[in-house]
C-alpha positions as CSV (number, residue, x, y, z in Angstrom):
1,M,-12.3,-7.1,22.6
2,R,-10.8,-3.9,21.2
3,K,-12.3,-2.5,18.0
4,Y,-10.1,-2.2,14.9
5,L,-10.3,0.3,12.2
6,H,-11.4,-1.3,8.9
7,T,-11.8,-0.4,5.3
8,F,-15.2,-0.4,3.7
9,V,-14.9,-0.4,-0.1
10,F,-17.4,1.0,-2.6
11,Y,-17.3,-0.3,-6.2
12,H,-17.7,1.8,-9.3
13,N,-19.1,0.5,-12.5
14,F,-15.9,1.2,-14.3
15,V,-12.4,1.2,-13.0
16,L,-9.9,1.3,-15.8
17,K,-6.7,-0.5,-16.5
18,F,-3.8,1.6,-15.2
19,N,-0.4,1.8,-17.0
20,N,1.5,1.1,-13.8
21,N,4.8,1.3,-15.5
22,T,4.4,5.0,-16.0
23,M,4.4,6.0,-12.4
24,K,5.1,4.3,-9.1
25,I,1.8,4.0,-7.2
26,K,1.5,2.5,-3.7
27,Y,-1.4,0.3,-3.0
28,F,-2.4,-1.1,0.4
29,S,-4.0,-4.4,1.5
30,I,-7.5,-4.7,2.8
31,S,-8.0,-7.0,5.8
32,M,-10.9,-8.1,8.0
33,L,-13.7,-6.7,5.9
34,F,-17.1,-7.3,7.5
35,F,-18.9,-7.5,4.3
36,T,-18.7,-6.6,0.6
37,I,-20.5,-3.7,-1.0
38,V,-21.2,-3.8,-4.7
39,A,-22.0,-0.1,-5.4
40,I,-21.2,1.9,-8.5
41,L,-20.3,5.4,-7.6
42,F,-17.1,7.2,-6.8
43,T,-16.6,10.3,-4.7
44,S,-15.4,13.3,-6.6
45,C,-13.2,16.2,-5.4
46,G,-14.8,19.5,-5.1
47,K,-18.3,20.5,-6.3
48,S,-20.5,18.5,-8.7
49,G,-19.6,19.0,-12.3
50,Q,-16.1,20.1,-11.5
51,K,-13.8,19.5,-14.5
52,S,-11.2,16.8,-14.3
53,I,-7.7,18.2,-14.6
54,V,-7.0,15.4,-17.2
55,T,-7.0,17.0,-20.6
56,H,-5.6,14.2,-22.8
57,V,-5.5,10.4,-22.7
58,P,-3.2,7.9,-24.5
59,V,-5.0,6.0,-27.4
60,Q,-4.2,3.7,-30.2
61,M,-5.7,4.6,-33.6
62,K,-5.0,1.0,-34.9
63,S,-5.2,-2.2,-33.0
64,K,-1.7,-2.9,-31.4
65,G,-0.4,0.2,-33.1
66,N,1.7,3.1,-31.7
67,W,0.2,5.5,-29.2
68,S,-1.1,9.0,-29.6
69,L,-2.8,11.5,-27.3
70,W,-6.5,12.2,-27.5
71,D,-7.9,15.6,-26.4
72,I,-11.0,14.6,-24.4
73,K,-12.5,18.0,-24.8
74,T,-12.2,18.6,-28.5
75,G,-11.7,15.1,-29.8
76,A,-8.5,16.0,-31.6
77,I,-5.7,13.5,-32.0
78,L,-2.2,14.8,-31.1
79,Y,1.1,13.2,-32.2
80,E,-0.4,10.4,-34.0
81,G,1.6,7.2,-33.8
82,E,4.5,9.1,-32.0
83,F,4.9,6.7,-29.0
84,K,5.8,3.0,-28.9
85,K,4.8,2.9,-25.3
86,A,1.7,4.5,-23.9
87,P,2.4,7.9,-22.3
88,S,0.6,9.0,-19.2
89,V,-2.5,11.1,-19.3
90,A,-1.8,14.8,-19.7
91,T,-2.7,17.2,-16.8
92,E,-2.0,20.9,-16.8
93,G,-0.6,20.5,-20.3
94,V,2.2,18.0,-19.3
95,F,2.4,14.3,-19.9
96,I,5.0,11.6,-19.0
97,T,6.9,9.2,-21.4
98,R,9.3,6.5,-20.5
99,N,12.3,4.9,-22.2
100,E,13.3,1.3,-22.5
101,D,15.0,1.4,-19.1
102,G,11.7,2.6,-17.4
103,D,13.1,6.2,-16.8
104,L,10.4,8.9,-16.8
105,F,10.5,12.1,-18.8
106,Y,8.1,15.1,-18.5
107,N,6.9,16.7,-21.7
108,K,4.9,19.9,-22.2
109,I,2.3,20.2,-25.0
110,E,3.1,23.2,-27.2
111,D,0.5,22.6,-29.9
112,D,-1.1,19.8,-31.8
113,K,2.2,19.0,-33.6
114,K,4.9,19.8,-31.1
115,F,5.8,18.9,-27.5
116,K,8.9,19.8,-25.5
117,E,10.7,17.6,-23.0
118,I,11.1,19.7,-19.8
119,A,12.5,17.3,-17.2
120,G,13.9,13.8,-16.6
121,P,15.1,11.2,-16.3
122,F,13.4,10.1,-13.0
123,R,12.8,6.6,-11.5
124,S,9.3,7.5,-10.5
125,G,6.9,10.5,-10.5
126,S,3.3,11.7,-10.4
127,V,1.3,13.7,-12.9
128,F,1.0,17.5,-12.3
129,S,-1.5,18.8,-9.8
130,E,-1.8,22.4,-8.8
131,G,1.4,23.2,-10.6
132,V,3.5,20.6,-8.8
133,A,4.7,17.1,-9.7
134,I,6.5,14.9,-7.2
135,V,9.5,13.0,-8.7
136,C,12.4,10.9,-7.6
137,K,15.7,10.2,-9.2
138,E,17.6,7.0,-8.9
139,D,19.1,6.5,-5.4
140,G,17.6,9.9,-4.5
141,Y,15.1,11.5,-2.1
142,P,11.7,12.7,-3.5
143,S,11.6,16.2,-4.9
144,A,9.2,18.5,-6.7
145,I,9.3,20.2,-10.1
146,N,7.1,23.0,-11.6
147,S,5.6,23.1,-15.0
148,S,8.8,24.4,-16.4
149,G,10.7,21.4,-15.2
150,E,12.6,23.3,-12.5
151,E,13.2,21.7,-9.1
152,I,11.3,23.7,-6.4
153,F,12.2,21.6,-3.4
154,K,13.9,18.4,-2.3
155,L,12.8,16.3,0.6
156,E,16.0,15.4,2.3
157,P,15.8,14.3,6.0
158,Q,15.1,17.2,8.3
159,D,15.0,17.3,12.1
160,G,15.3,13.5,12.2
161,I,12.3,13.1,9.9
162,V,12.9,10.8,6.9
163,I,10.2,11.1,4.3
164,Q,9.6,7.8,2.5
165,T,6.3,8.3,0.5
166,V,4.8,11.5,-0.9
167,G,1.4,12.3,-2.4
168,Q,0.4,15.1,-4.7
169,C,-0.4,18.7,-4.1
170,I,-4.2,18.8,-3.5
171,D,-6.0,21.7,-1.9
172,G,-2.6,23.3,-1.3
173,M,-1.3,20.4,0.9
174,I,0.9,17.4,0.2
175,K,0.6,14.3,2.3
176,F,3.7,12.3,3.2
177,Q,4.7,9.2,5.1
178,T,7.8,8.8,7.2
179,D,10.1,5.8,7.4
180,N,8.4,4.9,10.7
181,D,5.0,4.8,9.0
182,L,3.5,8.0,10.3
183,W,1.7,10.5,8.0
184,G,1.8,14.3,7.9
185,F,1.5,17.1,5.4
186,L,3.8,19.5,3.5
187,D,2.9,22.9,2.1
188,R,3.4,23.5,-1.6
189,K,6.9,24.8,-0.8
190,G,7.9,21.5,0.7
191,K,7.9,22.7,4.3
192,I,6.3,20.5,7.0
193,A,2.9,22.1,7.7
194,I,1.5,19.2,9.9
195,K,4.0,17.0,11.6
196,P,3.8,13.3,11.1
197,Q,1.5,11.8,13.8
198,F,-1.2,10.0,12.0
199,D,-1.6,6.3,11.1
200,Y,-3.4,7.3,7.9
201,V,-4.6,10.5,6.2
202,D,-6.8,11.4,3.2
203,D,-5.8,14.3,0.9
204,F,-7.3,17.6,1.9
205,E,-10.6,18.9,0.5
206,D,-12.1,22.3,1.3
207,G,-9.6,22.7,4.1
208,V,-10.3,19.5,5.9
209,A,-9.1,15.9,5.8
210,R,-9.8,12.6,7.5
211,A,-7.1,11.0,9.7
212,T,-6.6,8.1,12.0
213,M,-4.3,8.0,15.0
214,H,-3.5,5.8,17.9
215,T,-3.1,7.3,21.4
216,D,-3.4,5.8,24.8
217,S,-4.3,2.4,23.4
218,K,-7.2,3.9,21.5
219,D,-7.8,4.2,17.8
220,K,-9.2,7.6,16.9
221,F,-10.9,8.8,13.8
222,V,-10.6,12.6,13.5
223,I,-11.2,15.5,11.1
224,I,-8.3,17.9,10.9
225,D,-7.9,21.4,9.5
226,A,-4.9,22.7,7.5
227,E,-3.0,23.4,10.7
228,G,-3.3,19.9,11.9
229,K,-5.8,20.8,14.7
230,T,-8.6,18.3,15.4
231,M,-11.9,19.8,14.4
232,S,-13.9,16.8,15.5
233,E,-13.5,13.2,16.7
234,V,-16.0,10.9,15.1
235,D,-17.2,7.8,16.8
236,K,-19.1,5.9,14.2
237,P,-18.7,2.3,12.9
238,Y,-17.9,3.5,9.4
239,I,-17.2,6.9,7.9
240,G,-16.9,7.7,4.2
241,K,-14.5,10.0,2.4
242,I,-15.2,13.8,2.7
243,S,-16.9,15.2,-0.3
244,G,-18.5,18.6,-0.5
245,S,-17.7,19.1,3.3
246,R,-19.8,16.1,4.1
247,M,-19.3,12.4,4.7
248,V,-21.5,9.4,4.7
249,Y,-21.7,7.5,8.0
250,S,-23.1,4.2,9.1
251,D,-24.6,3.1,12.4
252,S,-25.2,-0.4,11.3
253,K,-24.6,-2.6,8.2
254,E,-28.0,-1.6,6.9
255,E,-28.4,2.1,7.8
256,F,-26.5,5.0,6.3
257,G,-26.7,8.8,6.8
258,I,-24.7,12.0,6.2
259,L,-22.6,14.0,8.7
260,S,-21.1,17.5,8.3
261,A,-17.3,17.3,8.1
262,K,-16.9,20.8,9.6
263,K,-19.4,20.7,12.5
264,E,-18.8,18.0,15.0
265,Q,-21.4,15.2,14.8
266,E,-23.9,17.5,13.0
267,K,-26.3,15.2,11.0
268,I,-27.3,16.4,7.6
269,L,-29.3,13.2,6.9
270,S,-29.9,10.8,9.8
271,A,-29.0,7.2,9.2
272,S,-32.1,5.2,8.3
273,E,-32.9,1.7,7.1
274,K,-34.4,3.5,4.1
275,F,-30.8,4.0,2.9
276,K,-29.1,0.6,2.6
277,R,-26.2,2.4,1.0
278,L,-25.3,6.1,0.4
279,T,-22.4,7.8,-1.4
280,L,-21.5,11.4,-2.2
281,D,-20.3,13.0,-5.4
282,G,-19.6,16.6,-4.6
283,D,-23.0,18.2,-3.9
284,D,-24.9,15.1,-5.1
285,I,-26.2,12.3,-2.8
286,Y,-26.8,8.9,-4.3
287,Y,-28.6,5.9,-2.8
288,R,-28.7,2.2,-3.6
289,A,-31.8,0.0,-3.7
290,D,-31.9,-3.6,-5.1
291,E,-28.3,-3.3,-6.3
292,E,-29.1,-0.2,-8.4
293,W,-28.5,3.5,-7.9
294,G,-30.6,6.7,-7.8
295,K,-30.4,10.2,-6.4
296,V,-31.8,11.9,-3.3
297,D,-31.7,15.4,-1.9
298,E,-30.5,16.4,1.6
299,K,-33.9,15.7,3.0
300,G,-33.8,12.2,1.7
301,E,-36.4,12.8,-0.9
302,I,-36.0,10.7,-4.1
303,Q,-35.1,12.7,-7.2
304,I,-34.0,10.0,-9.6
305,R,-35.3,6.5,-8.9
306,A,-32.8,3.8,-8.3
307,K,-32.6,2.0,-11.7
308,Y,-29.0,2.4,-12.8
309,K,-25.8,0.4,-12.4
310,S,-24.0,3.7,-12.4
311,L,-25.2,7.3,-12.0
312,T,-23.1,10.4,-12.1
313,R,-23.6,14.1,-12.9
314,L,-22.4,14.8,-16.4
315,S,-22.9,18.6,-16.8
316,G,-25.3,21.1,-15.3
317,D,-28.6,19.3,-14.8
318,V,-27.6,16.3,-17.0
319,F,-26.8,13.0,-15.4
320,L,-25.3,9.9,-17.1
321,G,-27.0,6.7,-16.1
322,I,-25.8,3.3,-17.2
323,K,-28.1,0.3,-17.3
324,K,-26.7,-3.3,-17.7
325,D,-28.4,-6.5,-18.6
326,G,-25.7,-9.1,-18.9
327,D,-23.3,-8.0,-21.6
328,D,-25.8,-5.5,-23.0
329,A,-25.7,-1.9,-21.8
330,V,-27.7,1.3,-22.3
331,Y,-26.8,4.8,-21.4
332,E,-29.4,7.4,-20.5
333,L,-29.1,11.1,-20.2
334,V,-31.5,12.1,-17.4
335,N,-32.2,15.3,-15.5
336,S,-32.7,15.8,-11.7
337,K,-36.4,15.2,-12.1
338,G,-35.8,11.7,-13.4
339,E,-36.8,12.7,-17.0
340,V,-34.8,10.8,-19.7
341,T,-33.7,13.1,-22.6
342,K,-31.8,10.5,-24.6
343,K,-30.9,6.8,-24.4
344,E,-28.8,4.6,-26.6
345,D,-27.6,1.0,-26.7
346,I,-23.8,0.7,-26.3
347,D,-21.2,-1.7,-25.1
348,E,-19.5,0.5,-22.6
349,A,-19.8,4.1,-21.3
350,F,-17.8,6.3,-18.9
351,N,-18.1,9.8,-17.6
352,L,-14.9,11.8,-18.5
353,R,-15.7,14.3,-15.8
354,N,-15.3,17.3,-18.1
355,G,-18.9,17.5,-19.4
356,H,-18.3,14.7,-21.9
357,F,-18.5,11.0,-21.8
358,L,-16.9,8.1,-23.6
359,V,-18.8,5.3,-25.3
360,K,-17.8,2.1,-27.0
361,D,-20.0,0.6,-29.6
362,G,-18.5,-2.3,-31.5
363,K,-14.8,-2.0,-31.7
364,E,-14.3,1.7,-31.5
365,Y,-14.5,4.4,-28.8
366,Q,-16.1,7.8,-29.4
367,I,-16.4,11.0,-27.2
368,M,-20.0,12.3,-26.7
369,D,-21.2,15.6,-25.3
370,A,-23.9,16.3,-22.7
371,E,-26.6,16.2,-25.4
372,G,-25.4,12.8,-26.7
373,K,-23.8,14.2,-29.8
374,A,-20.4,13.1,-31.1
375,V,-17.4,15.4,-30.2
376,G,-15.2,15.6,-33.3
377,T,-14.9,12.8,-35.9
378,N,-12.1,10.7,-34.4
379,T,-12.6,7.2,-33.1
380,V,-10.0,5.0,-31.5
381,K,-9.3,1.3,-31.1
382,D,-7.9,1.3,-27.6
383,I,-7.5,3.7,-24.7
384,E,-5.5,4.0,-21.5
385,G,-5.6,6.3,-18.5
386,I,-9.3,6.5,-17.8
387,D,-8.6,5.1,-14.3
388,E,-6.5,8.2,-13.8
389,I,-9.6,10.3,-14.4
390,I,-11.4,8.2,-11.7
391,R,-8.6,8.6,-9.3
392,I,-8.1,12.3,-9.8
393,S,-11.8,13.1,-9.7
394,S,-12.0,11.1,-6.6
395,N,-9.2,13.2,-5.0
396,Y,-6.7,10.4,-4.4
397,S,-2.9,11.0,-4.7
398,D,-0.4,9.2,-6.7
399,L,2.1,8.1,-4.0
400,V,5.7,8.4,-5.0
401,E,8.3,6.3,-3.1
402,S,11.7,7.6,-2.1
403,D,14.4,5.8,-4.1
404,Y,17.1,6.8,-1.7
405,F,19.4,3.9,-1.1
406,D,22.1,3.8,1.5
407,W,24.7,1.5,0.1
408,G,27.0,2.1,3.1
409,K,25.5,-0.7,5.2
410,I,25.5,-3.2,2.4
411,K,29.1,-2.3,1.5
412,E,30.0,-2.7,5.2
413,Y,28.6,-6.2,5.4
414,V,29.9,-7.3,2.0
415,G,33.3,-5.9,3.2
416,T,33.3,-8.5,6.0
417,I,33.9,-11.3,3.5
418,K,37.3,-12.4,4.6
419,S,38.9,-15.5,6.0
420,G,36.7,-17.2,8.5
421,S,34.3,-14.2,9.0
422,L,31.1,-13.0,7.5
423,A,28.9,-10.1,8.7
424,G,31.0,-10.0,11.9
425,F,30.4,-13.7,12.7
426,S,33.3,-16.1,12.9
427,L,33.4,-19.8,12.6
428,G,34.0,-21.7,15.9
429,V,32.4,-19.0,18.2
430,S,30.1,-20.3,20.9
431,C,26.4,-20.0,20.5
432,I,26.2,-17.6,23.5
433,Q,28.7,-15.2,22.0
434,A,27.1,-15.5,18.5
435,A,23.6,-14.8,19.9
436,T,24.8,-11.7,21.7
437,Q,26.4,-10.5,18.5
438,L,23.2,-11.2,16.5
439,D,21.0,-9.3,19.0
440,K,23.4,-6.3,18.9
441,L,23.3,-6.3,15.1
442,S,19.5,-6.4,15.1
443,K,19.1,-3.6,17.6
444,G,21.6,-1.4,15.7
445,S,19.6,-1.7,12.5
446,S,17.7,1.3,11.1
447,K,14.4,-0.2,12.1
448,A,14.8,-2.8,14.8
449,S,12.0,-5.2,15.5
450,D,9.4,-4.1,18.0
451,E,7.9,-6.7,20.3
452,K,4.7,-4.6,20.5
453,G,4.5,-4.6,16.7
454,D,1.5,-2.7,15.4
455,K,-0.9,-3.7,18.1
456,G,-3.5,-1.0,18.5
457,K,-3.1,0.3,14.9
458,G,-5.9,-1.6,13.3
459,M,-6.1,0.6,10.3
460,A,-6.5,-1.3,7.0
461,F,-7.2,0.3,3.7
462,E,-6.8,0.1,0.0
463,T,-7.4,1.8,-3.3
464,L,-8.7,-0.6,-5.8
465,Y,-8.4,-0.6,-9.6
466,Y,-9.5,-3.2,-12.1
467,D,-9.8,-3.6,-15.9
468,W,-12.7,-1.3,-16.5
469,R,-13.8,-3.5,-19.5
470,N,-14.3,-6.6,-17.3
471,N,-14.8,-5.7,-13.7
472,N,-15.9,-3.1,-11.1
473,G,-14.0,-1.1,-8.6
474,A,-13.5,2.4,-7.2
475,Y,-11.4,4.8,-5.2
476,A,-14.2,5.4,-2.6
477,Y,-14.1,3.7,0.7
478,F,-15.0,3.9,4.4
479,I,-12.9,3.7,7.5
480,G,-14.0,3.5,11.1
481,T,-14.0,1.4,14.2
482,G,-16.2,-1.4,12.9
483,Y,-19.5,-2.9,14.1
484,E,-20.0,-4.6,17.4
485,D,-20.6,-8.2,16.2
486,K,-21.8,-10.5,18.9
487,D,-20.5,-13.5,17.1
488,S,-17.0,-12.1,17.1
489,R,-16.8,-11.8,20.9
490,T,-14.5,-14.1,22.8
491,A,-15.8,-16.9,24.9
492,E,-14.6,-15.0,28.0
493,Q,-16.5,-11.9,27.0
494,T,-19.6,-13.9,26.2
495,A,-19.6,-15.4,29.7
496,E,-19.0,-12.0,31.3
497,G,-21.8,-10.4,29.4
498,S,-24.3,-13.2,29.5
499,G,-25.7,-12.5,32.9
500,T,-25.3,-16.2,33.9
501,D,-23.2,-17.7,36.7
502,A,-20.8,-19.4,34.3
503,P,-18.0,-20.8,36.5
504,A,-14.5,-19.7,36.0
505,E,-12.2,-22.2,34.5
506,D,-10.5,-24.5,37.0
507,T,-6.8,-23.9,36.5
508,T,-5.6,-25.9,39.4
509,K,-5.4,-29.0,37.3
510,A,-2.8,-27.4,35.2
511,V,-0.5,-26.8,38.1
512,E,2.1,-29.4,38.5
513,S,2.7,-31.0,41.9
514,V,6.4,-30.6,41.4
515,E,8.5,-27.4,41.3
516,A,8.4,-25.6,37.9
517,I,11.5,-26.2,35.8
518,Q,13.6,-23.0,35.5
519,D,14.3,-22.0,31.9
520,N,17.5,-20.0,31.5
521,A,17.3,-20.0,27.7
522,P,13.9,-18.5,26.9
523,G,13.2,-18.1,23.2
524,W,15.4,-21.1,22.4
525,S,14.0,-24.6,22.1
526,L,15.4,-28.1,22.6
527,Y,16.9,-29.7,19.6
528,Q,17.5,-26.2,18.0
529,S,20.8,-25.9,16.2
530,Y,20.4,-22.5,14.5
531,L,19.6,-18.9,15.1
532,Y,18.0,-16.5,12.6
533,N,17.2,-12.8,12.4
534,S,16.3,-10.3,9.7
535,I,18.1,-6.9,10.0
536,S,16.7,-3.8,8.3
537,L,19.2,-1.8,6.3
538,G,16.6,1.0,5.7
539,R,13.1,0.9,4.2
540,T,14.2,-0.5,0.9
541,A,16.7,-3.1,2.0
542,S,17.3,-5.8,4.5
543,M,19.7,-8.6,5.4
544,S,18.8,-12.0,6.9
545,V,21.4,-13.8,9.0
546,T,21.3,-17.5,9.7
547,L,23.8,-19.1,12.1
548,N,24.2,-22.9,12.1
549,F,25.8,-24.7,15.1
550,D,27.5,-28.0,15.4
551,D,25.3,-29.0,18.4
552,Y,22.0,-28.2,20.0
553,I,22.1,-24.7,21.5
554,K,19.8,-25.6,24.4
555,K,20.0,-28.5,26.8
556,G,18.5,-29.7,30.0
557,K,20.4,-29.7,33.3
558,T,19.7,-32.8,35.4
559,T,20.3,-34.1,38.8
560,Q,19.8,-37.4,40.7
561,V,16.9,-37.4,43.0
562,P,15.5,-40.2,45.2
563,V,12.1,-41.6,44.3
564,D,10.2,-43.6,46.8
565,Y,8.3,-46.6,45.3
566,G,7.0,-47.8,48.7
567,Y,9.0,-51.0,48.9
568,T,12.2,-49.4,47.9
569,T,13.9,-46.1,46.9
570,Y,15.7,-45.5,43.6
571,M,17.9,-42.6,42.4
572,E,16.5,-41.2,39.2
573,E,17.5,-38.4,36.9
574,K,15.3,-35.3,36.9
575,T,15.5,-32.1,34.7
576,V,15.7,-29.1,36.9
577,S,16.5,-26.4,34.4
578,Y,17.2,-25.6,30.8
579,E,20.5,-23.9,29.9
580,K,22.3,-22.5,26.9
581,N,24.9,-24.9,25.6
582,P,28.3,-23.1,25.4
583,E,29.8,-26.1,23.7
584,A,27.7,-25.4,20.5
585,K,29.9,-23.6,18.0
586,V,29.2,-21.7,14.9
587,S,29.5,-24.1,12.0
588,G,28.1,-22.0,9.2
589,V,27.0,-18.4,8.5
590,T,24.6,-17.4,5.8
591,I,23.5,-13.9,4.9
592,Q,20.9,-13.0,2.3
593,F,20.4,-9.4,1.0
594,A,17.0,-8.2,-0.1
595,V,17.0,-5.1,-2.2
596,Q,14.8,-3.4,-4.9
597,A,14.8,-5.2,-8.2
598,D,16.6,-2.3,-9.9
599,K,19.4,-2.5,-7.3
600,Q,20.2,-6.2,-7.7
601,E,22.7,-5.7,-10.5
602,K,24.8,-3.3,-8.5
603,L,24.6,-5.5,-5.4
604,Q,25.8,-8.5,-7.4
605,K,28.8,-6.4,-8.6
606,L,29.7,-5.6,-5.0
607,I,29.5,-9.3,-4.0
608,D,31.5,-10.4,-7.0
609,G,34.1,-7.7,-6.3
610,A,34.6,-9.0,-2.8
611,F,35.7,-12.4,-4.1
612,A,37.9,-10.9,-6.9
613,S,41.1,-11.3,-4.9
614,G,42.3,-13.5,-2.0
615,F,39.9,-16.3,-2.9
616,T,40.4,-19.4,-5.1
617,P,37.5,-20.3,-7.4
618,L,36.2,-23.9,-7.0
619,A,34.1,-26.1,-9.1
620,G,30.4,-25.8,-7.9
621,Y,27.0,-27.0,-9.0
622,G,24.5,-24.2,-9.4
623,V,26.4,-21.7,-7.3
624,K,29.7,-19.9,-7.4
625,A,32.2,-21.5,-5.0
626,F,35.4,-20.3,-3.4
627,S,38.0,-21.2,-0.9
628,D,39.8,-18.6,1.3
629,A,43.4,-18.6,2.7
630,A,42.3,-20.6,5.8
631,G,40.7,-23.3,3.6
632,N,37.1,-22.2,4.5
633,R,34.5,-22.7,1.8
634,W,32.2,-20.0,0.4
635,Q,29.1,-20.3,-1.7
636,V,27.5,-17.4,-3.6
637,N,24.0,-17.9,-5.0
638,G,22.7,-14.5,-6.2
639,A,22.4,-12.2,-3.2
640,E,23.0,-15.1,-0.8
641,I,26.5,-15.7,0.7
642,K,27.3,-18.8,2.7
643,L,30.4,-19.5,4.8
644,L,31.4,-23.1,5.7
645,P,34.4,-24.5,7.5
646,A,37.2,-26.2,5.7
647,A,36.5,-29.6,4.1
648,T,32.7,-29.2,4.3
649,A,30.4,-30.1,1.4
650,D,26.9,-28.6,1.6
651,Y,24.9,-30.7,-0.9
652,G,21.7,-28.9,-0.1
653,M,23.1,-25.7,-1.5
654,G,24.5,-27.3,-4.6
655,G,28.0,-27.6,-3.2
656,Y,29.0,-30.7,-5.2
657,G,32.7,-30.7,-5.8
658,L,33.7,-28.7,-2.7
């Protein structure tokens, strides 16, 4: 049984509610997890104590009031009550607002009283990172702007490469995904630095990144450099994200250790049953015992005993530990020797990754410094964007999707709405001709179906986020080839590896004594009277086609054969082959377009425009109904168009009165 790459997810004590209307973030689905880890740390980019690039977060001074920005370093409130909708966090002095239509606008902070709009509108976009923000206009390709709002590059197709998804500029590199689902990297000028060849990639950190690829029927986990060269290939059941040029690895479900990310297979800390879980945060190594966390050094010696639900470095030699007992929580400030310098009962606490932390006690939030003293005098009722701090400090990109939309194909198919014909299919055509046309249409689509599918690409992964007030989650996870699980082996493998003389299955009983019936219509079944296919019109649109026929499209061919009953012989009918039925004719055509939600209004106008002349409106029930010059009947239900022959009433589609 081949091994598949899996995701292995760590949980953090707090993952905050994200204002997902502010930017377009792509999330992926986890599949086939071997077990769940309930840990509470997240990996950070760079060295321990590195400042988050988030400088301001959106807050409400009054419950359900307008939104302001809160300087998480000084505690000052900016633009109090200025925004009806929560803006984004501010990074590098720039934040994002959106209008009623959901369009994004970039704004630069000038001082505590003024800000200046520098760019927009965009349909989606990321916050600034290393002086670059990735944006996308309506119906456009992704592009990038600088902190002055000027476009610095646009990612139109080049050398046959169509870029569909773009990350942020991190460590001087920008990851991207093509329309055929391969990942590569751009440099900060938008030029392809590493060609798309990977099934998945992390953002770079310290000049290296994790990547997975499938070659020669093998899943490979590799570490690459900034030129795309493989520095090492790692063969471990699970590998954690790179942090501080190291990564956690696991040899079993109960043993974890640490590898160098820059020296192939070099073990910094050997996997041991002493470490049931490990995670990295820059230079710091944390371990879990009895569902709680502590800190160890590179020799595996305990520095801070495992007694916290969450433990992260706050500033210098000060760590923030959170203890939980039901709904009650306590924060402790503790040094690397495990000595507690301050503790206090609170409802919630969170490391802001800038030397300060956030606490909630009662109904209000307050910023505290590394000594546990209040920063400024302002308190707030509600706060957004803390999950952005987690994501950014964990070195994960916002992923901006291309909004490019090729209306040409849709206009072409809508343009085929004419007497007796829809999407190139005509009423009365035989099933054989129609099937050939449907197959040709599918193969000509921008992304035809592949019989091989994604076999061999067993990568599954996800970035999780939850309401930080009620749940756990994190942006740290493992990938790898999975554990060899004896229970998961197939019966065939079990027999092969058991060392027994298990007999092979006797297949002779399954062989018929008569000649095999020849099937000249593979893929079709008896009593089938329709054909269906989904045709891609690009990454963001598709069209399904259903052809109905007036008879079964597959039938058996029979012949008379003599059967000897001993006392007499009779002639009986025997099926000798299955054939396509050329007598079955197209009796109805249905197409259904699937487009992005914000494209549906324009699509409906195109469809309505096609029926504006040359068609006679009819009374319908729940759908729009028309008759063409030949008397054929048409039904329009949203983005679905149905063609029926003259004098046909389709009650299932609400065609009363036709």
